[in-house]
C-alpha positions in Angstrom: 0.0 0.0 0.0 2.0 3.0 1.2 5.6 3.8 0.8 6.7 2.5 4.2 10.4 2.6 4.8 12.5 -0.5 5.8 15.4 -0.4 6.4 16.6 3.2 6.7 15.8 6.5 8.1 12.8 8.7 7.2 13.5 12.1 5.7 12.2 15.3 7.1 9.2 15.4 4.8 8.3 11.7 5.1 4.6 11.4 5.9 5.1 8.0 7.6 7.1 9.4 10.4 5.4 9.0 13.8 6.5 11.5 16.4 6.9 10.2 20.0 7.4 11.8 23.4 11.1 11.6 22.8 10.8 14.1 20.0 9.3 16.7 22.3 11.9 15.9 25.1 14.8 16.3 22.7 13.5 19.5 21.2 12.7 21.1 24.5 16.2 20.3 25.9 18.0 21.6 22.8 15.8 24.7 22.9 17.7 25.7 26.1 21.1 24.7 24.8 21.5 21.5 26.7 23.9 18.7 25.8 21.8 15.7 24.7 22.7 12.1 23.9 20.7 9.3 22.4 22.3 6.0 23.2 19.8 3.7 21.6 19.8 0.4 19.7 20.0 0.4 15.9 16.8 0.8 14.0 15.2 2.6 16.9 14.5 5.8 14.9 17.4 8.0 16.1 18.4 9.3 12.6 14.7 9.8 11.7 14.2 11.8 14.8 17.2 14.1 14.0 15.8 14.5 10.4 12.5 15.7 11.9 13.8 18.1 14.5 13.6 21.0 12.0 9.8 20.5 12.1 9.5 21.0 15.8 8.0 24.4 16.8 10.3 24.5 19.8 13.3 24.8 17.5 12.1 27.6 15.3 14.9 29.9 14.2 17.5 27.2 15.2 19.5 25.5 12.6 20.6 21.9 12.8 24.1 21.1 11.6 23.5 17.4 11.2 26.7 15.4 10.6 26.5 11.6 10.1 29.8 10.4 11.5 29.7 7.1 9.7 30.2 9.0 6.4 33.8 9.7 7.5 36.8 7.7 8.5 39.7 9.3 10.3 43.0 7.4 10.0 44.6 9.5 12.7 43.2 11.6 15.6 44.0 14.9 13.8 42.1 13.6 10.7 39.0 13.0 12.8 39.0 16.6 13.9 39.5 17.8 10.3 36.7 15.7 8.7 34.1 16.4 11.4 35.0 20.1 11.7 34.8 20.4 7.9 31.4 18.7 7.8 30.1 21.1 10.4 31.3 24.1 8.3 29.8 22.7 5.1 26.4 22.5 6.7 26.8 25.9 8.3 27.6 27.4 4.8 24.3 25.9 3.5 22.4 27.6 6.3 24.1 31.0 5.8 23.4 30.9 2.1 19.7 31.4 3.1 20.2 33.3 6.3 23.5 35.3 5.9 22.8 37.5 9.0 22.8 34.5 11.3 26.6 34.7 11.9 28.4 37.7 13.3 31.9 37.4 11.8 32.6 38.2 8.2 34.4 34.9 7.7 33.8 31.5 9.2 36.6 29.9 11.2 38.9 27.4 9.5 38.3 23.7 10.0 40.4 22.4 12.9 43.7 20.7 12.0 43.9 18.7 15.2 43.0 18.5 18.9 44.5 21.9 19.7 42.2 23.7 17.3 39.0 21.9 18.4 38.2 24.2 21.3 38.8 27.6 19.5 36.9 26.3 16.5 33.7 25.5 18.4 34.1 28.6 20.6 34.1 30.8 17.5 30.9 29.1 16.3 29.3 29.4 19.7 30.0 33.1 20.3 29.6 34.4 16.7 26.3 32.7 16.0 23.4 35.1 16.1 20.8 32.3 15.9 21.2 29.2 18.0 23.0 26.4 16.2 22.6 22.7 17.0 25.4 20.3 16.2 23.9 16.9 15.8 26.5 14.1 15.3 24.8 10.9 14.4 26.4 7.4 14.7 28.9 8.9 17.1 30.0 5.4 18.1 32.4 5.3 15.1 34.3 8.3 16.5 36.9 6.5 18.6 40.6 7.3 18.6 43.5 7.8 20.9 42.9 10.9 23.0 39.2 11.2 22.1 38.4 12.2 25.6 39.3 15.7 24.7 37.0 15.6 21.7 34.0 15.0 24.0 35.1 17.2 26.9 35.4 20.3 24.7 31.8 19.8 23.6 30.8 19.9 27.3 33.0 23.0 27.9 31.5 24.9 25.0 28.0 24.2 26.2 28.9 25.8 29.5 30.6 28.8 27.9 28.8 32.1 28.8 27.0 33.5 25.8 27.2 30.2 23.9 24.6 29.7 21.1 25.7 26.2 20.3 23.9 23.1 21.5 24.9 19.5 20.9 23.1 16.2 20.2 25.2 13.0 20.1 23.4 10.0 18.8 24.4 6.4 18.2 24.5 2.8 19.5 27.0 3.2 22.3 27.7 3.2 26.0 29.4 6.4 27.1 32.0 4.3 28.8 32.9 2.8 25.4 33.8 6.3 24.0 35.5 7.7 27.1 38.8 6.2 28.2 38.9 8.1 31.6 35.4 7.9 32.9 36.3 10.1 35.9 36.1 13.2 33.6 33.3 11.9 31.3 31.4 14.8 29.7 28.4 12.5 29.5 27.9 12.9 33.2 26.7 16.4 32.3 24.6 15.3 29.4 20.9 14.6 29.4 20.0 11.2 28.0 16.7 10.8 26.2 15.3 7.3 25.6 13.4 6.6 22.4 10.6 4.2 23.2 9.0 1.6 20.9 5.6 2.6 19.4 2.5 2.3 21.5 -0.5 0.5 20.0 -2.1 3.9 19.2 1.0 4.9 17.3 1.0 1.7 15.3 -2.7 2.4 14.5 -1.7 5.9 13.3 1.1 4.6 11.2 -1.1 2.0 9.5 -3.8 4.6 8.9 -1.4 6.9 7.1 -0.7 4.1 4.7 -4.4 3.4 4.1 -4.3 0.1 5.9 -7.7 -0.8 7.4 -7.8 -2.7 10.7 -9.6 -5.7 9.3 -10.2 -8.3 12.0 -7.5 -6.8 14.2 -4.6 -6.7 11.8 -3.1 -3.7 13.6 -3.4 -5.4 17.0 -1.7 -8.5 15.4 1.2 -6.4 14.2 1.6 -5.0 17.6 1.4 -8.5 19.1 4.4 -9.6 17.1 6.5 -6.4 17.2 5.5 -4.8 20.5 6.0 -1.5 18.7 9.5 -2.1 17.3 9.6 0.9 14.9 11.6 -0.6 12.0 9.9 -4.0 12.0 6.5 -2.4 12.3 7.3 -0.3 9.2 8.3 -3.6 7.4 5.1 -5.4 8.3 3.0 -2.4 7.1 4.9 -2.4 3.8 3.8 -6.0 3.3 0.1 -5.4 3.8 -2.8 -3.9 1.8 -6.1 -2.4 2.9 -7.7 -5.8 2.4 -5.2 -7.7 4.5 -6.4 -9.9 7.4 -4.7 -11.4 10.5 -3.3 -14.4 8.6 -1.6 -12.0 6.2 0.2 -10.4 9.2 1.5 -13.8 10.3 2.6 -14.6 6.8 4.5 -11.3 6.7 6.2 -12.1 10.0 7.3 -15.5 8.5 8.6 -13.7 5.4 10.6 -11.3 7.6 12.1 -14.1 9.7 13.1 -16.0 6.6 14.4 -13.1 4.4 15.5 -10.2 6.6 19.1 -9.2 6.2 19.2 -5.9 8.1 18.0 -6.8 11.6 18.0 -10.5 12.6 21.5 -11.5 11.2 23.2 -8.8 13.2 21.5 -9.8 16.5 22.2 -13.5 15.8 25.9 -12.7 15.3 26.0 -10.8 18.6 24.5 -13.8 20.5 26.6 -16.4 18.9 29.9 -14.6 19.6 29.1 -13.3 23.1 28.2 -16.2 25.4 27.5 -14.0 28.4 24.9 -12.1 26.4 23.4 -15.4 25.2 23.1 -16.7 28.7 21.6 -13.4 30.0 19.1 -13.3 27.2 18.1 -16.9 28.1 17.5 -15.9 31.7 15.3 -13.0 30.8 13.4 -15.1 28.2 12.7 -17.8 30.9 11.1 -15.1 33.1 13.8 -14.5 35.6 13.4 -10.9 36.8 16.2 -8.5 36.0 16.4 -4.8 36.7 18.4 -2.3 34.6 21.0 -0.4 36.6 21.1 2.8 34.6 24.7 3.6 35.2 26.2 0.1 35.0 27.1 0.4 31.3 29.2 -2.8 31.4 26.5 -5.1 32.7 25.0 -7.9 30.5 21.6 -6.4 30.8 22.7 -2.9 29.6 24.5 -4.5 26.6 21.5 -6.6 25.8 19.3 -3.5 25.8 21.8 -1.7 23.5 21.8 -4.7 21.2 18.1 -4.2 20.9 17.1 -7.6 22.4 15.4 -6.4 25.6 13.7 -3.4 27.0 12.1 -2.1 30.1 8.8 -3.7 31.2 6.6 -2.7 33.9 8.2 -1.8 37.3 11.5 -1.4 35.5 12.0 -5.1 35.0 13.5 -6.3 31.7 11.6 -8.2 29.1 12.4 -9.6 25.7 11.9 -6.8 23.1 9.1 -8.5 21.1 7.7 -11.9 20.2 9.6 -12.2 17.0 12.9 -12.0 18.9 11.6 -14.4 21.6 10.8 -16.9 18.8 13.9 -16.5 16.7 16.6 -16.1 19.3 15.3 -18.4 22.1 18.1 -20.8 23.2 18.0 -24.3 21.7 17.1 -25.6 25.1 14.1 -23.4 25.4 12.4 -25.5 22.8 12.5 -28.5 25.2 10.3 -29.5 28.1 12.5 -32.2 29.4 16.3 -32.6 29.9 17.1 -36.3 29.9 20.2 -37.2 32.0 21.7 -40.7 31.8 24.9 -42.7 31.8 26.3 -43.8 28.5 26.0 -47.4 29.7 22.3 -46.8 30.0 21.8 -45.2 26.6 19.5 -48.0 25.3 16.9 -47.4 28.0 17.3 -43.6 27.5 16.6 -43.9 23.7 13.4 -46.0 24.4 12.2 -43.4 27.0 12.8 -40.5 24.6 10.8 -42.3 21.9 7.9 -42.8 24.3 8.1 -39.1 25.3 8.3 -38.1 21.6 5.1 -40.0 20.9 3.4 -37.9 23.5 4.6 -34.6 22.0 7.0 -34.0 25.0 10.0 -32.2 23.6 13.1 -33.8 25.1 16.7 -32.6 25.1 18.8 -35.7 24.4 22.4 -34.9 24.0 23.2 -37.5 21.3 20.7 -35.7 19.1 20.3 -32.2 20.4 24.0 -31.3 20.5 25.3 -30.1 17.2 28.9 -30.7 15.8 31.2 -28.1 17.2 28.9 -27.1 20.1 30.8 -26.4 23.4 29.0 -29.3 25.1 29.6 -28.3 28.8 28.1 -24.9 28.2 25.2 -26.2 26.1 24.3 -28.9 28.5 24.2 -26.7 31.6 22.3 -24.0 29.6 19.7 -26.7 28.6 19.2 -27.8 32.2 18.6 -24.2 33.2 16.0 -23.7 30.5 14.1 -26.9 30.4 11.3 -27.1 33.1 11.8 -30.8 33.9 15.0 -32.7 34.6 14.5 -36.5 34.2 17.3 -38.6 35.7 17.5 -42.1 34.4 19.2 -44.4 37.0 20.6 -47.9 36.6 22.2 -49.7 39.5 25.5 -48.1 40.4 25.0 -44.9 38.4 25.1 -42.6 41.4 28.2 -44.2 42.9 30.4 -42.4 40.4 29.0 -39.0 41.5 31.8 -38.8 44.1 34.5 -38.9 41.4 36.1 -35.6 40.4 34.5 -34.0 37.3 31.7 -36.6 37.1 29.1 -35.2 34.6 26.1 -36.8 36.1 27.0 -35.1 39.4 27.4 -31.7 37.6 24.0 -32.2 35.8 22.2 -33.0 39.1 23.8 -30.1 40.9 22.8 -27.7 38.1 19.3 -28.9 38.2 19.1 -28.4 42.0 20.7 -25.0 41.7 18.2 -23.7 39.2 15.2 -25.2 40.9 14.2 -27.6 38.1 11.4 -30.2 38.5 13.6 -33.3 39.1 12.1 -36.6 38.3 14.3 -39.7 39.2 13.4 -42.7 37.0 14.9 -45.8 38.5 15.5 -49.0 36.4 15.3 -52.2 38.6 17.3 -53.5 40.4 18.3 -49.9 41.1 16.4 -48.3 44.0 15.5 -44.8 45.2 18.7 -42.7 46.0 19.8 -42.7 49.6 21.6 -39.7 51.3 24.5 -41.8 52.3 25.2 -42.7 48.7 25.5 -39.1 47.5 27.9 -36.2 48.0 26.4 -33.6 50.3 25.9 -31.0 47.5 23.3 -33.2 45.7 21.6 -35.1 48.7 18.5 -33.0 48.1 17.9 -35.4 45.2 16.7 -38.0 47.7 13.7 -35.8 48.5 12.3 -36.2 44.9 9.6 -38.8 44.3 10.9 -41.4 41.9 9.2 -43.3 39.0 10.0 -47.0 38.4 10.9 -47.8 34.8 10.8 -51.4 33.6 11.0 -52.8 30.0 7.4 -53.8 30.3 6.2 -50.5 31.6 7.7 -47.8 29.5 4.4 -46.2 28.7 3.4 -45.6 32.4 6.7 -43.8 33.1 6.4 -41.7 30.0 2.8 -40.8 30.8 3.8 -39.8 34.4 6.5 -37.5 33.0 4.1 -35.9 30.5 1.6 -35.2 33.2 4.3 -33.6 35.3 5.4 -31.4 32.4 1.8 -30.2 31.8 1.5 -29.2 35.5 
């Protein structure tokens, strides 16, 4: 239907831009010359917001010198100053060609040649400007070089300069600590951070309406169900629908996005695959464990997951997975299973038979001989699977527990992990084995003896599998 935009930013005149509270907050802060930073995930709408600031009534008679830092590459620190300073001057010349009286001096200052010129360059702009200027440096996370602390500190000092008519907006996907080497003098401590939220349901309705999409049988609500207001993905789904679309068309568009997207999902997948701590933290949040974002702990797993765009604030400041698409696509392999099946290799025949009985009852079972993929780091994968699967089924033959006292025994490690994470532990004993006794176990796993066991005999596979299925359902 409409010309919805995915991927990419929306221009200043784009009719499909939906303003949010963040637009007002940024404009009001810049109106009074504050130092603003937008440290948000990619595809959150930062560049689009900057493009639309010129439309804000609060910023009337203020010119925005927008500089996309990703357009430049400085090979040396001095070159960074030259290319960014030069870009600011080019934008200012464009402004002065229409409003020549907006600058007091006859000539503009020269672009800085290096760090020593940065402060006087910005000071000349700040004091000579007759109308307020806003320097908006987008994708600031690419500006990293030796000695860059001074680059950012000068921005703060210019903001505090008496008579300054220069405001700053730094935007990108970054933690302030990743840009500043000495955080004791970080200028970001004096900056106001504005968060850009996902769309509300009402904003999704407004976006769909601008494209002529009718809300047939709840198509807008279905989009919101999948995206939870993710701006870019919502734009994508809108682009795939027509005014005659129904709910099943939304689901089909989601499937198409998952199968064919190259701008969003692959980047997040790469992040999770190459950062085990983030993968584990995401699995914890996905499983419902409550986490709270500590605003100033920029190095925490939760803060990094938020910046990667995988999680966001829920109610009461707890963290939740960003949307149902991410929950489905990026859930850990183990999250697909209801049961983790633990057994000795000497008992693998009985384990295979039990798994087959569980499969026939649609109980998804993590079985390492099948579930582990070539090249997987098996200790990490097994322990992660135990943490995520609701039920831990322990298949015991006679003598299996005796080896738990041996150093590095894997059955011991699996039982201890299950106890530590509070899994529903179901011992399944194969006669002539019997229920575990405390004196037969190391102290750390003696709580296993408190779990009610199921007897498992070659003539009674079905009863054991049915009991496990019932427990999983409860």
